[in-house]
PLY file of the C-alpha trace (Angstrom):
ply
format ascii 1.0
element vertex 272
property float x
property float y
property float z
element edge 271
property int vertex1
property int vertex2
end_header
111.49 105.96 157.15
108.35 105.65 159.21
105.41 107.77 159.05
102.76 108.15 161.77
99.09 108.86 161.01
97.35 109.74 157.89
98.88 112.56 155.61
96.06 114.60 153.77
96.87 115.29 150.09
94.61 118.48 150.43
96.26 121.96 150.63
96.50 123.01 154.33
93.92 125.57 155.48
96.38 128.37 156.50
94.72 131.46 157.96
97.13 134.43 157.42
94.80 136.77 159.12
95.81 135.64 162.80
99.43 135.30 164.17
100.28 131.82 165.11
102.86 131.07 167.76
105.07 128.65 165.59
105.36 131.30 162.88
106.18 134.19 165.32
108.85 131.79 166.89
110.10 131.08 163.41
110.47 134.73 162.67
112.40 135.52 165.83
114.81 132.50 164.95
115.47 134.10 161.61
113.14 131.80 159.50
111.15 132.54 156.50
108.04 130.56 157.16
105.73 133.30 158.41
103.50 135.94 157.23
102.92 139.67 157.69
100.53 139.07 160.52
103.15 136.99 162.34
105.81 139.72 161.89
103.34 142.34 163.15
102.74 140.35 166.26
106.50 139.78 166.71
107.05 143.61 166.48
104.16 144.20 169.00
105.71 141.71 171.37
109.22 143.01 170.88
108.02 146.48 171.92
107.03 145.12 175.40
110.22 143.27 175.88
112.77 146.00 175.22
113.19 145.64 171.55
113.56 143.05 168.76
117.00 141.95 169.98
115.79 141.22 173.38
112.76 139.21 172.20
114.80 137.46 169.64
117.36 136.38 172.29
114.54 134.97 174.44
113.38 132.72 171.67
117.00 131.70 170.83
117.69 131.11 174.50
114.69 128.86 174.70
115.89 126.87 171.52
119.43 126.52 172.72
117.82 124.94 175.86
116.30 122.40 173.63
119.38 121.69 171.90
121.39 121.12 175.12
118.72 118.98 176.65
118.50 116.76 173.58
122.24 116.36 173.49
122.20 115.45 177.26
119.40 112.93 176.80
121.46 111.42 173.87
124.61 111.23 176.22
122.11 109.35 178.57
121.54 106.72 175.97
118.17 107.88 174.77
117.29 107.03 171.13
113.60 107.85 170.96
112.00 111.21 171.11
108.48 112.51 171.18
108.58 116.23 170.45
105.18 117.88 171.19
104.84 121.28 169.67
107.78 120.89 167.25
107.17 123.98 165.25
108.37 124.95 161.87
111.36 122.65 160.63
114.93 123.97 160.97
118.35 122.62 161.65
118.09 123.13 165.52
114.69 121.21 166.01
114.76 117.89 168.03
114.84 115.79 164.93
117.92 117.45 163.45
119.67 117.54 166.79
118.97 114.05 167.82
119.91 112.41 164.48
122.98 114.52 164.11
124.22 113.06 167.57
122.80 109.70 167.07
121.80 108.62 163.59
119.84 105.76 164.68
117.44 107.93 166.79
113.57 107.55 166.22
111.78 110.79 166.35
108.00 111.52 166.33
107.09 115.24 165.79
103.64 116.64 166.75
102.11 119.90 165.95
98.70 121.12 164.81
99.64 124.36 163.16
98.62 124.28 159.34
101.93 125.80 158.33
103.82 123.01 160.09
101.70 120.60 158.45
102.23 121.82 155.13
106.09 121.39 155.78
105.73 118.02 157.26
107.47 116.49 154.26
110.59 118.26 155.55
110.02 117.29 159.17
109.85 113.54 158.37
113.11 113.31 156.60
115.39 111.06 158.44
118.82 109.53 158.34
119.22 106.00 156.75
119.64 104.47 160.19
116.92 106.33 162.07
113.19 106.78 161.76
111.08 109.88 161.67
107.20 110.73 161.58
104.81 113.61 161.95
101.50 113.65 163.84
98.95 116.35 163.19
97.63 116.43 166.75
96.95 118.56 169.68
98.40 118.29 173.31
94.55 118.58 174.39
94.16 114.95 173.01
97.18 113.24 174.68
95.82 109.68 174.08
95.68 110.34 170.41
99.32 111.46 170.33
100.30 108.21 172.44
98.42 105.97 170.07
99.78 107.54 166.92
103.41 107.77 168.16
103.20 104.05 169.02
103.41 103.42 165.30
106.91 104.65 165.26
108.30 104.53 168.90
108.68 101.55 171.23
106.76 102.21 174.34
108.66 99.61 176.20
111.93 101.24 175.66
113.00 104.85 177.10
111.63 107.79 175.41
112.58 111.52 175.65
109.24 113.57 175.91
109.86 117.20 174.77
107.23 120.05 175.74
109.36 123.05 175.17
107.64 126.36 175.03
104.53 124.50 174.62
102.40 123.98 177.59
101.92 127.81 178.39
99.92 128.09 175.05
97.08 125.99 176.52
95.50 129.10 178.02
92.90 128.44 180.53
92.73 124.67 179.99
91.31 123.29 183.26
93.71 120.40 183.45
97.15 121.21 182.10
98.81 119.04 184.76
96.68 116.08 183.88
97.49 116.42 180.10
101.07 116.16 180.85
100.87 113.43 183.28
98.90 111.43 180.69
101.87 111.48 178.40
104.27 110.97 181.10
102.33 108.03 182.30
102.46 106.22 179.09
106.29 106.38 179.09
108.30 103.51 180.47
110.92 103.78 183.29
114.09 105.41 182.19
112.21 108.10 180.00
112.68 111.81 180.36
110.48 114.84 180.48
111.96 118.11 178.86
109.84 121.29 179.56
110.35 125.03 179.45
107.40 127.48 180.26
106.99 131.18 180.20
107.68 132.45 183.80
105.53 134.77 185.99
108.29 135.43 188.58
111.52 136.24 186.51
110.75 139.50 184.80
107.20 139.83 185.91
106.17 143.29 184.61
107.69 142.97 181.18
106.71 139.37 180.72
102.98 140.08 181.74
102.81 143.15 179.44
104.32 141.18 176.60
101.92 138.13 177.03
98.90 140.44 177.24
99.95 142.07 173.90
100.47 138.79 172.37
97.15 137.39 173.47
95.62 140.35 171.72
97.08 139.24 168.55
97.70 135.39 168.45
95.44 132.55 167.87
96.69 130.92 171.11
96.19 132.26 174.68
99.18 132.07 176.82
99.50 131.80 180.60
102.46 132.17 182.91
103.90 129.82 185.75
105.70 130.57 188.87
108.84 128.09 189.59
106.65 126.27 192.05
103.81 125.97 189.65
106.17 124.76 186.86
108.01 122.31 189.35
104.60 120.60 189.79
104.95 119.06 186.38
107.86 116.91 187.45
105.99 115.32 190.51
107.18 111.91 190.64
110.04 112.30 188.51
113.90 112.78 189.32
115.03 116.33 188.27
118.45 116.50 186.66
121.09 119.00 187.95
120.72 121.88 188.11
116.86 121.30 188.81
114.45 124.00 187.78
115.99 127.09 186.57
116.04 129.59 183.70
116.36 128.23 180.08
119.52 130.33 179.62
121.04 128.82 182.75
120.16 125.04 182.22
123.02 123.06 181.21
125.50 125.90 180.96
129.05 125.37 182.17
130.62 127.63 185.03
132.78 129.61 182.74
130.07 130.37 180.18
129.52 134.15 179.62
126.35 135.56 181.01
123.74 136.09 178.59
120.48 138.16 178.62
117.80 136.95 181.23
115.39 134.65 179.51
112.00 134.60 181.24
111.24 130.92 180.73
111.63 128.27 183.50
113.08 124.97 182.36
113.62 121.54 183.66
114.53 117.82 182.61
113.65 114.97 184.71
113.94 111.07 184.52
111.12 108.85 185.11
112.32 106.26 187.82
0 1
1 2
2 3
3 4
4 5
5 6
6 7
7 8
8 9
9 10
10 11
11 12
12 13
13 14
14 15
15 16
16 17
17 18
18 19
19 20
20 21
21 22
22 23
23 24
24 25
25 26
26 27
27 28
28 29
29 30
30 31
31 32
32 33
33 34
34 35
35 36
36 37
37 38
38 39
39 40
40 41
41 42
42 43
43 44
44 45
45 46
46 47
47 48
48 49
49 50
50 51
51 52
52 53
53 54
54 55
55 56
56 57
57 58
58 59
59 60
60 61
61 62
62 63
63 64
64 65
65 66
66 67
67 68
68 69
69 70
70 71
71 72
72 73
73 74
74 75
75 76
76 77
77 78
78 79
79 80
80 81
81 82
82 83
83 84
84 85
85 86
86 87
87 88
88 89
89 90
90 91
91 92
92 93
93 94
94 95
95 96
96 97
97 98
98 99
99 100
100 101
101 102
102 103
103 104
104 105
105 106
106 107
107 108
108 109
109 110
110 111
111 112
112 113
113 114
114 115
115 116
116 117
117 118
118 119
119 120
120 121
121 122
122 123
123 124
124 125
125 126
126 127
127 128
128 129
129 130
130 131
131 132
132 133
133 134
134 135
135 136
136 137
137 138
138 139
139 140
140 141
141 142
142 143
143 144
144 145
145 146
146 147
147 148
148 149
149 150
150 151
151 152
152 153
153 154
154 155
155 156
156 157
157 158
158 159
159 160
160 161
161 162
162 163
163 164
164 165
165 166
166 167
167 168
168 169
169 170
170 171
171 172
172 173
173 174
174 175
175 176
176 177
177 178
178 179
179 180
180 181
181 182
182 183
183 184
184 185
185 186
186 187
187 188
188 189
189 190
190 191
191 192
192 193
193 194
194 195
195 196
196 197
197 198
198 199
199 200
200 201
201 202
202 203
203 204
204 205
205 206
206 207
207 208
208 209
209 210
210 211
211 212
212 213
213 214
214 215
215 216
216 217
217 218
218 219
219 220
220 221
221 222
222 223
223 224
224 225
225 226
226 227
227 228
228 229
229 230
230 231
231 232
232 233
233 234
234 235
235 236
236 237
237 238
238 239
239 240
240 241
241 242
242 243
243 244
244 245
245 246
246 247
247 248
248 249
249 250
250 251
251 252
252 253
253 254
254 255
255 256
256 257
257 258
258 259
259 260
260 261
261 262
262 263
263 264
264 265
265 266
266 267
267 268
268 269
269 270
270 271
């Protein structure tokens, strides 16, 4: 089993006074790797979104999109994955899904939340046939991610890059598109980009209020994107059917039962 980047033996410096996105996300997924401040932020967010069940269904819908997208990429022959913003480990993250479908898969998980780092020993568990590694890094430094990921992934062979529920946490960063394109440019032809992003034009009033509330409580600052703004991240790539759509619609069959509307844009595209 491989491991990218140095691993600190010092205890993780975890600030339990400020909510963190990965821990709020974990709470909505039914996990236990969260603190009172995260649960309070989740409740505050749920109030703006119509209740806990609605907010939880949004998070679960986003995770279900990740699962369907990874499975689609495995079906397309992808056996290498770079998951940026991997979050707290569980049985539906990229590593678990990819290696369950294709045990020989190589997966690099990237995050900079101290709680995720503290659980990195779980993230880097792998199958006997595959490989897994964890990088303590930030999307704001994509070249570091590329350099460290290269210790586990072969950048001459196709890679699935996942930025699921991630880029919207960059706040007012002046070059969000440039950060994503730097990662995509490093990938060989035949690779894929998987993204989801909070939407400004699906349920605008509820989402704007929810994000305002979350930004008052969380360490990260969130921004929204329209469908057109989101689609720009795929410039130069070939979008897979059904193109850019809601996360709860992407990859669903025509007979699937309708679910709650999830205010995230989603898309998967191939690099030609």
